[in-house]
C-alpha positions in Angstrom: 0.9 -15.7 18.1 -1.4 -12.7 18.3 -4.6 -14.5 19.4 -7.0 -11.7 20.1 -9.8 -11.5 17.5 -10.8 -13.5 14.6 -12.3 -11.7 11.6 -14.9 -13.8 9.7 -16.5 -12.5 6.6 -20.3 -13.1 6.3 -21.3 -15.6 3.7 -23.9 -13.2 2.4 -21.2 -10.9 1.1 -19.9 -13.5 -1.3 -21.4 -14.3 -4.8 -23.0 -17.7 -5.1 -20.7 -19.6 -7.5 -21.9 -23.1 -6.7 -23.6 -23.2 -10.0 -20.2 -23.1 -11.8 -18.9 -26.2 -9.9 -18.3 -29.1 -12.3 -17.6 -31.7 -9.6 -17.8 -32.4 -5.9 -15.4 -30.3 -3.9 -13.9 -31.5 -0.6 -12.4 -29.2 2.1 -8.7 -29.8 2.5 -7.5 -26.8 4.4 -8.5 -23.7 6.4 -7.1 -20.3 7.2 -7.5 -18.6 10.6 -6.7 -14.8 10.8 -5.6 -13.4 14.1 -5.4 -9.7 14.7 -4.3 -7.5 17.7 -6.4 -4.7 19.1 -5.3 -1.1 19.2 -4.4 1.7 16.9 -1.6 -0.2 15.2 -3.0 -3.7 14.6 -0.9 -6.7 13.6 -2.2 -9.6 11.7 -1.2 -13.2 11.7 -2.5 -15.9 9.4 -2.4 -19.6 10.3 -2.9 -22.4 7.9 -4.5 -25.7 8.9 -4.9 -29.0 7.1 -8.1 -31.0 7.5 -8.2 -34.7 8.1 -10.9 -37.0 6.6 -13.2 -36.1 9.5 -12.9 -32.4 9.0 -10.7 -31.8 12.0 -8.0 -29.1 12.0 -4.5 -30.5 12.0 -0.9 -29.5 11.2 -1.2 -25.8 12.2 1.5 -23.6 10.8 2.0 -20.0 9.6 0.8 -19.3 6.1 3.9 -19.7 3.8 4.8 -17.5 0.8 4.0 -20.4 -1.6 0.6 -21.0 0.0 -0.1 -17.3 -0.1 0.7 -17.2 -3.9 -1.6 -20.2 -4.5 -4.4 -18.4 -2.7 -3.8 -15.2 -4.7 -4.0 -17.2 -7.9 -7.2 -18.9 -6.9 -8.8 -15.6 -5.9 -7.7 -14.0 -9.2 -9.0 -16.8 -11.4 -12.5 -15.3 -11.7 -11.1 -12.1 -13.2 -8.6 -13.9 -15.3 -11.3 -16.2 -16.9 -13.6 -13.3 -17.5 -11.3 -12.0 -20.2 -10.8 -13.9 -23.4 -7.2 -15.0 -24.0 -5.6 -13.4 -27.1 -8.7 -11.3 -27.8 -7.7 -8.3 -29.9 -8.4 -4.9 -28.3 -9.6 -3.5 -31.6 -9.2 -4.4 -35.3 -6.9 -7.4 -35.9 -3.4 -6.0 -36.5 -2.1 -6.5 -40.1 1.1 -8.0 -38.7 -0.7 -10.9 -37.2 -0.8 -14.0 -39.5 -2.5 -16.6 -37.3 -4.0 -17.0 -33.9 -4.9 -20.2 -32.0 -6.2 -19.4 -28.5 -6.6 -23.0 -27.4 -4.7 -24.2 -24.3 -1.5 -22.2 -24.0 -2.4 -20.3 -27.2 -0.1 -19.7 -30.2 0.3 -16.5 -32.3 2.3 -16.1 -35.6 3.2 -12.5 -36.4 5.9 -10.5 -38.1 7.7 -7.2 -37.6 9.4 -5.0 -40.2 13.0 -4.1 -40.1 13.5 -1.5 -37.3 16.0 0.1 -34.9 16.0 -1.7 -31.5 17.9 -1.4 -28.3 20.1 -4.4 -27.8 21.9 -5.8 -24.7 24.9 -8.1 -24.5 26.6 -9.9 -21.6 30.1 -8.6 -20.8 31.7 -11.8 -22.1 30.6 -11.0 -25.6 32.7 -7.9 -25.8 29.9 -5.9 -27.6 28.7 -2.6 -26.2 25.0 -2.3 -25.5 23.3 0.0 -28.0 20.8 0.6 -30.7 21.1 -1.2 -34.1 18.9 -2.0 -37.1 17.5 -5.5 -37.0 15.9 -7.3 -40.0 12.3 -8.1 -40.6 11.3 -10.9 -38.2 8.8 -13.7 -37.9 7.6 -14.6 -34.4 5.9 -17.8 -33.3 5.0 -18.1 -29.6 2.7 -19.7 -27.0 2.5 -18.7 -23.3 5.8 -20.4 -22.5 8.0 -20.6 -25.6 9.2 -18.4 -28.4 10.6 -19.1 -31.9 12.0 -16.4 -34.1 13.2 -16.2 -37.7 14.4 -13.5 -40.0 12.6 -12.5 -43.2 14.2 -11.4 -46.4 12.2 -8.2 -46.7 9.4 -6.1 -45.1 6.6 -7.5 -47.2 3.8 -9.3 -45.4 4.9 -13.0 -45.5 2.8 -15.8 -47.1 2.9 -19.6 -46.7 5.6 -19.7 -49.4 7.9 -17.1 -47.8 11.4 -18.6 -47.2 12.6 -18.4 -43.6 16.1 -17.3 -42.5 17.8 -17.9 -39.3 17.3 -15.0 -36.8 20.8 -13.4 -36.7 21.0 -13.2 -33.0 22.7 -15.0 -30.1 20.8 -17.3 -27.8 18.7 -18.8 -30.7 18.8 -22.5 -31.6 19.0 -23.8 -35.1 15.2 -24.6 -35.1 14.4 -21.0 -34.0 13.8 -21.8 -30.4 14.9 -18.9 -28.1 16.9 -19.7 -25.0 15.4 -17.1 -22.5 17.9 -17.9 -19.7 16.7 -16.4 -16.4 14.0 -14.2 -18.0 10.8 -14.6 -15.9 8.1 -15.3 -18.5 4.7 -14.2 -17.1 1.9 -14.0 -19.6 -1.6 -14.0 -18.0 -4.6 -16.0 -19.2 -6.3 -12.7 -19.7 -3.6 -11.2 -22.0 -5.0 -9.6 -25.1 -3.4 -10.3 -28.5 -1.6 -6.9 -28.4 -0.3 -7.5 -24.9 0.9 -11.0 -25.8 2.9 -10.0 -28.8 4.3 -6.9 -27.1 5.4 -8.9 -24.1 7.3 -11.5 -26.2 9.1 -8.8 -28.2 10.0 -7.1 -24.9 11.2 -10.3 -23.4 13.4 -11.0 -26.4 15.0 -7.6 -26.9 15.4 -6.7 -23.2 17.2 -9.9 -22.4 21.0 -10.1 -22.6 22.5 -11.9 -25.7 25.2 -14.0 -24.3 26.3 -16.9 -26.6 25.9 -18.8 -29.8 24.0 -22.1 -29.4 26.4 -24.9 -30.0 27.9 -24.9 -33.4 25.1 -22.8 -34.9 26.3 -19.6 -36.6 23.1 -17.7 -37.6 24.9 -15.4 -40.1 27.2 -15.4 -43.1 30.3 -14.3 -41.3 31.3 -13.4 -37.8 28.2 -12.7 -35.6 30.1 -10.7 -33.0 31.8 -8.4 -35.6 28.5 -7.9 -37.4 26.7 -6.5 -34.3 29.7 -4.4 -33.2 29.6 -2.7 -36.7 25.8 -2.3 -36.7 25.8 -0.7 -33.3 28.7 1.6 -34.2 27.4 2.7 -37.6 23.6 2.6 -37.4 23.6 1.1 -40.9 20.6 -1.0 -42.1 20.9 -4.7 -41.5 22.7 -6.3 -44.5 20.3 -8.8 -46.1 23.3 -10.7 -47.6 24.3 -11.8 -44.1 21.1 -13.8 -43.5 21.3 -17.6 -43.7 18.3 -19.5 -45.1 16.8 -22.3 -43.0 15.6 -24.3 -45.9 12.0 -24.0 -44.6 9.1 -22.0 -45.6 6.5 -20.3 -43.4 4.0 -23.1 -44.1 6.1 -25.5 -42.0 5.0 -23.6 -38.9 1.3 -23.9 -39.5 -0.6 -26.7 -37.8 
């Protein structure tokens, strides 16, 4: 332990946030920062719990988890200062509905386009670019649902939904993200939110069909092998209808 000097920040340097408290706060822990003297200082942070009388107990080095919790607490003011899902400019025409409450939900669509796709080795499909159909996206901070659309026109409540012709997607449109680390901040703008989900989806590795669900009319592996090899537009006749309309996704 490098017990030499303790750096204490003057209270006057902090903003007075007591007016924002909505309840009585009780001290539960404390941090003590130790630092060596000299040209090459070393710092050591010790974490203490507090008993009911305010006495320091259970001294131990600050753990990674405790450090992450501290960082989140210090970052909360900046996070809350930005409105979740607020557009950076004019509302994009591709966005159909926004609900910023709690984890937030956004419903948007993308036109048919060329995308880079990745496949696990077990699929026997080479990574590469291919044309994907128009898609409908429905997501909150933690979960994503995707569907295919029959054409590039802006969908309406009456638009029939098709199964997204990809691996890793359940019958109900829910996407299995596997080991992808989903990290969407509370300060994310609308544009950041939709761009992140599209990136998470297309930059993850497609690895398997979900159960007995085949999302296309035909062999899904053969379809993507051919599309990557030829660069042809996605064949609309390969889409399978879900039997649902877009209205079924609306609250």
